[in-house]
N, C-alpha and C positions, 0 to 999 in steps of 0.2 A: 318725911321721908323726903321730899324732895331737893330742901336744902342740904343733907348729906349726904344724897346721890353725887348733887353737882358739888357738891366740895370733896369733895372725894375723885373725880375725875379733870374738875380742872383748877379749883380754887387752892387746896392742897399745891399742884405744880406748880402758879402761881407763885404763892408766897413761897417757897422753895429756891425757887428761880429768881424771884427779887430780891431774897435774900444772896444768893449764890454770888450774883452781880449784879453787885454793889447799891440796892435797895430802886434799881429798876424795873421797872415791872411790864409787863407783861401784856398790850395795851386787847390784843386776840383772846388769850385767854380769860384776863376779866372780861369781856362782851361775853364769851362763848359762858362762865358761869352765870350772868343777868339773864341771857335765852335761854341757855340750860333753867335752873328755877322759876320760871315764869311760862317756860310750855310742859313740863312737868307738875307742878302743883295744879297748873287745870284742866289738866289729863287728870290726876288722881283726886281731885273736886269731886271733875263729874262720876266718878267710878268705874273711868271709860280701862282703866287701869290699879294696878296694885305693885308693892313690891313686898317683898318679906323681908323680914329680919335677916336670918339666918345669912340670907343671902348678902345680905348688906350689910354685915358686916364682915364676909369675907371681902368684899370690894373695900373695905374703906382699908382692911390688916394689905392687902395687895397695894394700895396705891401708899401707904406708909413707904413699903417696904420700895417698892417702883422709885418713887422719890427719894429717898434718903441720899443722903451726900449730893454731889454738885458735878460728879462726873458723869448724867448720863443729858443735862444742860447742851442742849442746843438752840438756833435760831426757828428752829421751827416746833413745832407747837409736835407736846407727846399725843403717843396714843395709846388713850383708857390701857387702863391692867385688860386680862383677856378675864377677870375673874370681876370687871364692872360691865362686858359688853351685851351681857343676854340678863338684867338683871325687872327690868317694865315686863312685866305679865296682863295682855291684853285681855278683856275680859266682854267685848265687844261680838255677839253670837251670828249666825249666818246669816246676811240681809241686812243685817242692823249698822246705822250710819257710821260713820269710821270719821277720824281730819288726818285718818294717818297709818301703815301696816301694824305699828306696835300697837296701837290700839286694842286689833283683832286676837283675836283666841290662838294659838298655836295651831298654826297649819289652812288657814283662813289670812288674808292679805287684802288690803285696802283697795278698791276698784274705783278712779273716776274722781278718785281725792286731789284740791290744790288748794290753793293759799283760802283761797274765795269760797272756795264749794266744797259740800261734807262728802263723799266717796257713800261705799257701799262693803260689808266684807264677801269677800265670797271665797268659794271653794280651788282650787289651782286649776286652771284651764288644761282644756285638753290637745291631746299634740293637734297640732294645724290652727287652734285661735288666734286672734292676731293677740300681740302680746305689749313691752313694754316700761321704763323707765316707771316703775308704780311709785307717790310718792310720801314720804315718810317724813315728815320736817321736822315728828319729834322725836323718834330713833335718830334720827341725824346731830336737832339739839344734846339729845341727853346721852349722845355717844354709844349707842348699841345697836349691833352687826343685827338687820332683822332679815337677810335676805334667805337665811338657813329654814331661819325658824318663821318665815312667812312666805313662803315661797310663790312666783306668779305664775306658773304654770309642770305639770304633773313633773314634767324632764325640765327644761331650760327652753328659753326665749333666744333665738338666732333668727336674725335680719327678720324683727315685730313677727313674729310665726311660732310657736313651742312646736319644741319639737323632742322627741326621744332621748336619752340618756347614751351614752356611750356605755360599754362593760368591760368590766376591769381587764388591760390587754390589750382593747380596741385599742385602732388609731385613733388618731384625733386631732386637734388645733387647736380645742380653750378650749381654758381649763373647764369653763363653766356645762361642754360637751359632754364630762366626765361625769359630773354628777356633786353633788353632796361632799364634803371630809374628803375629797380625792384633786387629783387636779395632773392637767398633759406635761407629760416630758418626756420631751427627744419625741414627740409624735404618738405615746400611749398615752393610756388609762393607769394612775399609781396610787396610788392606797397616802392620802396624805392630801393637809391644800398643800402644805410647803415644805421642802427639802430640811430633812430633821440633819443635826451639827455628823457631820462626817461623808453624807450621804452627795449629791454629786447637781452641782447646778450651775446658770447662765443664762442667758436671753428667755424669759417662756417658763423656767423654771426655780420661781424664786426662793430664797430660805428664809426660814421660820423669822419671825422678830426678834430681835438682840441673834441674831450670826448674819454674817457678813459674807459674799461669795467671792473664794478667793481660789484659782487657780483653779477652776471648775469644782470646786470642792466647802462647804459651811463649813465658816471656823465662828468660832466665838465672836462679838466684839468684846476690844480690850478694857478694860479699865485701867484709870487715871496715874500716868509714873510710862504707864508702856511706849515701847521704840512704835513710832507707826510712820508711812507716806500717806497715810491716804485718808477723809475722813470717817469712810468710809468703814475703816475696822475697829477704832471708838464707838466706846456708849454715845462720848459727845463730841468733842473735833480733836484732828491731831493741827495741836499748837507747837510753836516757837520758833526758830530759827533752821534754813534749811541743816542736811547734815544731823538735828542735833533734834529730831522734830519729838513730839511726844504725847500721848494721849488727856486731855485735861478739857474743862467744861469749856463750852464755844457758845459766849453771850450776842455778842454779834454775829450780820454778815459779814463776810471775805470782804475786803474793799478790792474792787477789781481798778487801779490803775489803768483810764480810756485814752487813747493815744490820739492828739489832735489829726485830724485831718489838711491836708497843706490848702492850702488856700488858692481856691481854680482862679488864675489870671481872666483880668478883664482888659477888652479895649484899652490902648491908651496908659496901662499899665507900666511903669518902667520898673528895669531892675537894676 
Protein backbone atom coordinates (compact mmCIF):
# COMPACT_ATOMS: atom_id res chain seq x y z
CA UNK A 1 0.00 0.00 0.00
CA UNK A 2 2.93 2.34 0.60
CA UNK A 3 3.96 2.05 -3.06
CA UNK A 4 0.40 2.72 -4.23
CA UNK A 5 -0.06 5.76 -1.99
CA UNK A 6 3.27 7.35 -2.92
CA UNK A 7 2.82 6.53 -6.60
CA UNK A 8 -0.57 8.30 -6.59
CA UNK A 9 0.93 11.39 -4.92
CA UNK A 10 4.32 11.61 -6.68
CA UNK A 11 4.87 8.80 -9.20
CA UNK A 12 1.89 9.47 -11.44
CA UNK A 13 2.69 13.20 -11.56
CA UNK A 14 6.35 12.44 -12.30
CA UNK A 15 5.57 10.15 -15.26
CA UNK A 16 2.89 12.46 -16.66
CA UNK A 17 5.15 15.51 -16.41
CA UNK A 18 8.02 13.67 -18.10
CA UNK A 19 5.72 12.68 -20.96
CA UNK A 20 4.50 16.27 -21.34
CA UNK A 21 8.01 17.76 -21.20
CA UNK A 22 9.80 15.73 -23.88
CA UNK A 23 11.00 13.04 -21.50
CA UNK A 24 12.70 15.40 -19.03
CA UNK A 25 12.42 14.02 -15.51
CA UNK A 26 11.49 16.08 -12.47
CA UNK A 27 14.21 15.14 -9.97
CA UNK A 28 12.26 16.62 -7.09
CA UNK A 29 9.26 14.36 -7.71
CA UNK A 30 11.51 11.31 -8.11
CA UNK A 31 13.24 12.05 -4.81
CA UNK A 32 9.94 12.59 -2.99
CA UNK A 33 8.64 9.29 -4.38
CA UNK A 34 11.61 7.43 -2.91
CA UNK A 35 11.40 9.16 0.48
CA UNK A 36 7.64 8.71 0.72
CA UNK A 37 7.79 5.00 -0.12
CA UNK A 38 10.60 4.34 2.35
CA UNK A 39 9.03 6.23 5.28
CA UNK A 40 5.49 4.93 4.72
CA UNK A 41 6.69 1.32 4.34
CA UNK A 42 8.53 1.49 7.69
CA UNK A 43 5.46 2.93 9.47
CA UNK A 44 3.12 0.33 7.97
CA UNK A 45 5.46 -2.57 8.80
CA UNK A 46 5.78 -1.33 12.40
CA UNK A 47 2.01 -1.12 12.78
CA UNK A 48 2.24 2.60 13.49
CA UNK A 49 -0.26 3.53 10.75
CA UNK A 50 -2.79 1.91 8.46
CA UNK A 51 -4.30 2.80 5.09
CA UNK A 52 -7.87 1.80 4.25
CA UNK A 53 -8.47 0.39 0.78
CA UNK A 54 -11.58 2.50 -0.10
CA UNK A 55 -9.74 5.72 0.79
CA UNK A 56 -6.70 4.67 -1.24
CA UNK A 57 -8.86 3.87 -4.28
CA UNK A 58 -10.46 7.33 -4.03
CA UNK A 59 -6.98 8.89 -3.83
CA UNK A 60 -5.78 7.01 -6.92
CA UNK A 61 -8.86 8.08 -8.89
CA UNK A 62 -8.41 11.71 -7.85
CA UNK A 63 -4.72 11.62 -8.84
CA UNK A 64 -5.49 10.21 -12.30
CA UNK A 65 -7.98 13.03 -12.85
CA UNK A 66 -5.69 15.75 -11.45
CA UNK A 67 -2.67 14.74 -13.55
CA UNK A 68 -4.48 14.00 -16.82
CA UNK A 69 -3.34 15.96 -19.88
CA UNK A 70 -0.56 18.54 -19.72
CA UNK A 71 -2.13 21.90 -18.93
CA UNK A 72 -1.48 21.44 -15.16
CA UNK A 73 2.30 21.20 -15.66
CA UNK A 74 4.45 23.88 -14.00
CA UNK A 75 8.06 23.94 -12.70
CA UNK A 76 6.66 23.72 -9.15
CA UNK A 77 5.94 20.33 -7.56
CA UNK A 78 2.16 19.80 -7.70
CA UNK A 79 0.23 19.50 -4.45
CA UNK A 80 -1.37 16.09 -3.76
CA UNK A 81 -5.11 15.88 -4.49
CA UNK A 82 -7.27 16.57 -1.43
CA UNK A 83 -8.48 12.95 -1.46
CA UNK A 84 -4.89 11.85 -0.75
CA UNK A 85 -4.16 14.28 2.08
CA UNK A 86 -5.60 12.34 5.04
CA UNK A 87 -4.99 8.68 4.23
CA UNK A 88 -2.61 7.66 7.02
CA UNK A 89 -4.50 6.60 10.15
CA UNK A 90 -2.26 6.62 13.20
CA UNK A 91 -2.42 3.67 15.61
CA UNK A 92 -0.30 4.93 18.50
CA UNK A 93 -2.27 5.74 21.65
CA UNK A 94 -1.83 8.23 24.47
CA UNK A 95 1.79 8.36 25.74
CA UNK A 96 2.93 5.76 23.17
CA UNK A 97 6.27 6.36 21.44
CA UNK A 98 5.98 8.06 18.02
CA UNK A 99 8.16 9.41 15.23
CA UNK A 100 5.65 12.04 14.14
CA UNK A 101 2.03 13.09 14.62
CA UNK A 102 0.81 10.97 11.69
CA UNK A 103 1.58 7.87 13.81
CA UNK A 104 -0.73 9.04 16.63
CA UNK A 105 -4.45 8.37 16.73
CA UNK A 106 -6.67 11.24 15.55
CA UNK A 107 -6.92 13.90 18.24
CA UNK A 108 -3.39 13.26 19.57
CA UNK A 109 -0.09 14.80 18.47
CA UNK A 110 3.54 13.68 18.75
CA UNK A 111 5.56 15.84 21.16
CA UNK A 112 9.35 15.81 21.34
CA UNK A 113 10.09 13.82 18.18
CA UNK A 114 13.02 14.62 15.89
CA UNK A 115 14.99 12.88 13.14
CA UNK A 116 17.05 11.07 15.79
CA UNK A 117 14.68 10.82 18.77
CA UNK A 118 11.19 9.40 19.35
CA UNK A 119 8.49 11.47 20.98
CA UNK A 120 5.24 10.66 22.80
CA UNK A 121 1.63 10.91 21.64
CA UNK A 122 -0.14 13.49 23.80
CA UNK A 123 -3.54 15.15 23.98
CA UNK A 124 -3.73 18.77 22.77
CA UNK A 125 -2.27 21.19 25.29
CA UNK A 126 -4.44 23.58 27.31
CA UNK A 127 -4.42 27.35 26.85
CA UNK A 128 -1.29 28.88 28.37
CA UNK A 129 0.95 25.85 27.75
CA UNK A 130 4.18 26.21 25.77
CA UNK A 131 3.88 25.06 22.15
CA UNK A 132 5.89 24.96 18.94
CA UNK A 133 6.25 23.41 15.49
CA UNK A 134 5.83 19.67 16.14
CA UNK A 135 7.80 17.32 13.89
CA UNK A 136 5.98 15.02 11.45
CA UNK A 137 8.54 13.75 8.94
CA UNK A 138 6.29 10.88 7.83
CA UNK A 139 3.35 13.19 7.18
CA UNK A 140 5.52 15.62 5.22
CA UNK A 141 7.05 12.91 3.04
CA UNK A 142 3.70 11.22 2.42
CA UNK A 143 1.98 14.49 1.50
CA UNK A 144 -0.38 14.37 4.48
CA UNK A 145 -2.20 17.28 6.09
CA UNK A 146 -1.85 16.43 9.78
CA UNK A 147 -2.48 19.73 11.57
CA UNK A 148 -6.29 19.46 11.71
CA UNK A 149 -6.27 15.79 12.77
CA UNK A 150 -3.38 16.15 15.22
CA UNK A 151 -3.58 19.61 16.85
CA UNK A 152 -0.89 20.49 19.39
CA UNK A 153 -3.15 22.93 21.26
CA UNK A 154 -6.78 22.84 22.30
CA UNK A 155 -6.94 26.25 20.65
CA UNK A 156 -4.00 27.39 18.52
CA UNK A 157 -0.30 28.16 18.97
CA UNK A 158 0.47 31.90 19.15
CA UNK A 159 4.00 33.08 19.87
CA UNK A 160 4.91 29.66 21.31
CA UNK A 161 1.95 29.70 23.73
CA UNK A 162 -1.40 27.90 23.34
CA UNK A 163 -4.31 30.36 23.12
CA UNK A 164 -8.09 30.08 22.72
CA UNK A 165 -9.56 30.37 19.21
CA UNK A 166 -11.88 33.23 18.34
CA UNK A 167 -15.56 32.75 17.52
CA UNK A 168 -17.09 33.22 14.07
CA UNK A 169 -17.50 36.93 13.42
CA UNK A 170 -14.89 37.90 16.02
CA UNK A 171 -11.95 40.17 15.22
CA UNK A 172 -8.73 38.42 14.13
CA UNK A 173 -5.31 38.89 12.59
CA UNK A 174 -4.30 35.26 11.82
CA UNK A 175 -6.07 32.34 10.12
CA UNK A 176 -5.04 29.99 12.96
CA UNK A 177 -6.74 32.29 15.45
CA UNK A 178 -10.15 31.33 13.98
CA UNK A 179 -9.76 27.55 14.42
CA UNK A 180 -10.12 24.54 12.06
CA UNK A 181 -12.06 24.98 8.80
CA UNK A 182 -12.10 28.77 9.26
CA UNK A 183 -9.98 31.75 8.20
CA UNK A 184 -9.37 35.39 9.00
CA UNK A 185 -10.81 37.51 6.17
CA UNK A 186 -10.80 41.28 6.38
CA UNK A 187 -10.01 41.12 10.09
CA UNK A 188 -12.99 38.87 10.88
CA UNK A 189 -13.26 35.09 11.44
CA UNK A 190 -15.33 33.49 8.69
CA UNK A 191 -16.22 29.93 7.70
CA UNK A 192 -13.96 28.03 5.27
CA UNK A 193 -10.19 27.57 5.06
CA UNK A 194 -10.01 29.61 1.82
CA UNK A 195 -12.30 31.74 -0.33
CA UNK A 196 -14.42 29.98 -2.96
CA UNK A 197 -15.27 30.87 -6.56
CA UNK A 198 -16.70 34.40 -6.73
CA UNK A 199 -15.89 35.20 -3.10
CA UNK A 200 -13.77 38.14 -1.97
CA UNK A 201 -10.00 37.59 -1.78
CA UNK A 202 -6.80 39.52 -1.21
CA UNK A 203 -3.69 39.61 1.02
CA UNK A 204 -4.26 37.23 3.94
CA UNK A 205 -7.48 35.92 2.36
CA UNK A 206 -6.38 33.37 -0.29
CA UNK A 207 -8.51 31.45 -2.76
CA UNK A 208 -9.10 27.72 -2.72
CA UNK A 209 -6.81 25.47 -4.76
CA UNK A 210 -7.63 25.73 -8.46
CA UNK A 211 -8.70 29.38 -8.15
CA UNK A 212 -6.81 32.68 -8.43
CA UNK A 213 -7.51 36.17 -7.14
CA UNK A 214 -8.42 38.76 -9.79
CA UNK A 215 -9.84 42.18 -8.97
CA UNK A 216 -10.47 41.02 -5.37
CA UNK A 217 -12.59 38.04 -6.49
CA UNK A 218 -11.67 34.35 -6.75
CA UNK A 219 -11.84 32.96 -10.30
CA UNK A 220 -11.26 29.48 -11.72
CA UNK A 221 -7.83 28.97 -13.27
CA UNK A 222 -7.99 28.70 -17.07
CA UNK A 223 -7.35 25.65 -19.22
CA UNK A 224 -4.98 25.38 -22.19
CA UNK A 225 -5.72 27.78 -25.05
CA UNK A 226 -7.43 30.46 -22.94
CA UNK A 227 -6.03 34.01 -23.29
CA UNK A 228 -4.00 35.24 -20.30
CA UNK A 229 -1.61 37.86 -19.06
CA UNK A 230 -0.15 36.08 -15.99
CA UNK A 231 0.88 32.57 -14.91
CA UNK A 232 -1.51 32.87 -11.95
CA UNK A 233 -4.51 32.83 -14.30
CA UNK A 234 -3.65 29.40 -15.74
CA UNK A 235 -3.51 25.81 -14.54
CA UNK A 236 -0.02 25.62 -16.04
CA UNK A 237 1.52 28.83 -17.32
CA UNK A 238 0.81 31.85 -19.49
CA UNK A 239 2.96 31.22 -22.57
CA UNK A 240 3.65 32.76 -25.97
CA UNK A 241 4.64 36.14 -27.40
CA UNK A 242 3.55 39.41 -25.82
CA UNK A 243 0.08 40.36 -27.03
CA UNK A 244 -0.95 36.78 -27.83
CA UNK A 245 -0.26 34.81 -24.66
CA UNK A 246 -2.25 31.65 -23.97
CA UNK A 247 -2.56 29.17 -21.11
CA UNK A 248 -0.45 26.06 -21.73
CA UNK A 249 1.93 23.64 -20.04
CA UNK A 250 4.97 25.26 -18.45
CA UNK A 251 7.89 22.85 -18.14
CA UNK A 252 10.65 25.23 -17.08
CA UNK A 253 11.19 28.35 -15.03
CA UNK A 254 11.10 31.57 -17.07
CA UNK A 255 14.51 32.73 -18.14
CA UNK A 256 15.43 36.12 -16.79
CA UNK A 257 18.00 38.16 -18.67
CA UNK A 258 20.48 39.58 -16.19
CA UNK A 259 21.93 42.99 -16.94
CA UNK A 260 25.66 43.31 -16.51
CA UNK A 261 26.63 45.94 -13.96
CA UNK A 262 29.02 48.59 -15.28
CA UNK A 263 32.64 47.99 -14.30
CA UNK A 264 33.91 50.30 -11.60
CA UNK A 265 36.83 52.46 -12.62
CA UNK A 266 40.18 51.66 -11.04
CA UNK A 267 43.00 54.11 -10.45
CA UNK A 268 45.04 54.43 -13.63
CA UNK A 269 42.25 53.20 -15.92
CA UNK A 270 42.06 54.97 -19.26
CA UNK A 271 38.91 55.36 -21.29
